N, C-alpha and C positions, 0 to 999 in steps of 0.2 A: 082940764083935759086929763083923761086917764090913759095909761099905757099898760100893755100886757107885760107881765114879768118876764125877764130874760129866761131863755130855755134852761140855762144852768142854775137859775134860782128856783125853778119849780121843783116841788118834792118828787123824788123818783118813785114811780109806781112799780112795785115788784110784781112780776108775772105770777099767776096762780101756782104754776108748777114749781116755782122757786120758794114760795112762802113756807112750805113744810121744812125745807132745809134751813131756812132762816130761824125757824122755831127751834130746830135741833141745835144750831150754832149758839143761840142765845141761852140754851140750857144744856151745854155740853157735859157739865159735871153730873147732872141728874141722868142724862142719857147714858153716860158711861157706867154709873152705878146700877142702873136698871139692867143694862146689858150683862154686867157681872152677876147680878142677882138671878136673872132669868136663866142664863146658860149654866151658872154655877149650881142652881137648884136642880136642874135637869140632870147634870152630871152627878150630883150627889145621889139623886134617885137611881141613876144607873149603877153607881157603886153599891148602893143598898141592894139592888136586884142581883148583882154579882155575888154579894156576900150572903144573901138569903134567897136561894133559888125558890123556896116555897112561896115567897111573895110574888115572884115573877110568874110562877105556875098559877097562883090564884088570880092574877090579872089576866092571864091567858084564858083561864076557865070563864072568867066574867065576860070577856069578849065573845067567847063561844055562846054563852048562855043568852046574852042580849041580842044575838044575831049579827053582830058587827063582822065577825070573821066570815060567816056565811055570805053576807052581802059583798064583802071584798072578793070572795071566790067567784061570785056570779058576775061581777062587773069588771074584773081585771082584764077580760078579753075584749072589752068594748071601751077603749081608752077615752074617747070624747065624753061618753056618758059618765064614766068613772071620774073624770076630772071635774065634771059639773057637780057630782055628788060630794066629792072631797071639798070643793069650794063652798058649797052650801053648808056643810058641817062646820068648816073652819070659820065662815063668816057669821053664821047665826048662833051655833052652839058655843063656840069658843070665843069669838070676838065680841059679839053682842051680849050673850047671856052670861058669860064668865067675866068679862072685863068691863065693857062699856055700861050696860044697864045698872049693875050694882053700884058703879061709881057715880052714876047720876042721882042715886038715892042716898048713899052713904059715902062720905069722902074717903077715897083710897080703898074702898071695899074690893074693887076689881083686882088690886094688887095682891090682896090676901087670897082671893079665890084662885088667881093664877098661880100663886106660889104652890098651893096644894096640887093643882093640875100638873105643874112642871115636875114635881117630885114623882107623882104617880106615873107620868109619861116616861120619865127616866127609868123607872122600874120595868115598865112594859117593853122598853127597847132592848132589853137583854134577850139575846137569842138562845134558843134551846137546842139548836142543831147546827151542823156545819153549813147547811143550805141557808139557814136563817142568818148566820153571820155574813155570808156572801151578800145576802139581800141588804144588809145594813150598809154596804159600801155606797150604792147610789142613794139609799135612803138618808144617809148622813147629810147630803146636800139639801134634800127636802127639809130635814130638821133645821138646818141653819137658816134657810130662806124663810120658812114659816115662823120660826121663833123670832126672827128679826121683825116680821110684820107685827107680832104680838108685842114686841118691845116698843115699837112706835105707839101702839095703842096704850100700853102701860104708861109711857111718858105723857101721853095726852090725859090719861086718868089722873096721873100725879099732878099735872099742871092745873087740871080742873079742881082737884081737891085743895091745892094750895091757894089758888085764886079765890075759891069759895070761902075758905076759912080765914085767909089773910088778904083781903081785897086791896089793902093799901100797897101791897108789894107789886101790884100790877097797875097802880094808878087808878083804881076803882074807888068810888065814893062809898059803896056799901057792898054787902055780900051778894045781893041780887045782881048787881052790875059785875062783880067779880066772877060770879057763876057763869054769866053770859060770855065774858071774855075767855074764861077757861074752856067753855064749850066750843068757842070758835077755834081755839088752838087744837082741841081734840079733833074737831072736824077736819082741820087742815092735815093733821098727821094721819087721819084715816085714809086719805087719798093714796099716798105711797104704800100704806099698809095693804090696801086692797090690791094694788098692782103686784105686790110681793106674794099675796095669797093666790092670785091668779097664776103667776109664774110657778109657784110651788105646787099647786094642784095639777097643772099640766105636766110638770116634770115628774111628779110622783106617779101619775097614772101611766105615762108612757114608759118610764123607767121600769116599773113593775112588769109591764107587758113585754118589753123588748130587750131589756138589759140583764135581767136576773138569770134567765136560762143560759145565755152565752157565757156570763161570768162564772156561773156554777160549773159549766163544762170545762172552762179554762182553768179554774183554780182548784177544783176538787177531783 
């Protein structure tokens, strides 16, 4: 005669929305260092932009030349469409092409590509006018939210590379199995990252449309 195991003896099933947070808890040290590295590199780039205004001017000219600045001017008065464009750029160009896809091919490659992007972005964030500095007030929240999304993807890329190169550390028999387990963790972390990117895109679009002008009138 067989009996069902007692409820307390059954392995607890973790809900999907809690699994990314468990991955973060299990890798707290790596998560902390990646946070320090991501925000630190962006702030270092900001300091470089302050120290060398010509670099900031060159980045501004590049944005003008590739049409990015013109696109922003056209979309800023239509926040829903602007938010969709921001989200598309952040998901495909920055998340997938800069962090995820390189890491799927070469271990940790996404971390290196992101490091370059973080410094370059920090340089770009330096404003060249009083109005620009006022605009940085609401944009600083955008920066924190979106960068945190990239931090989660960077953690996933790190765990993928570690599981791939050192499969025994995750209880895998070989590198192929380690790669799969690392990919699963990257997928889990991509869920809250996507939520943050959506929140960041909505905030950026609506803050640029409705907050900048009142703040400028108030502070300048």
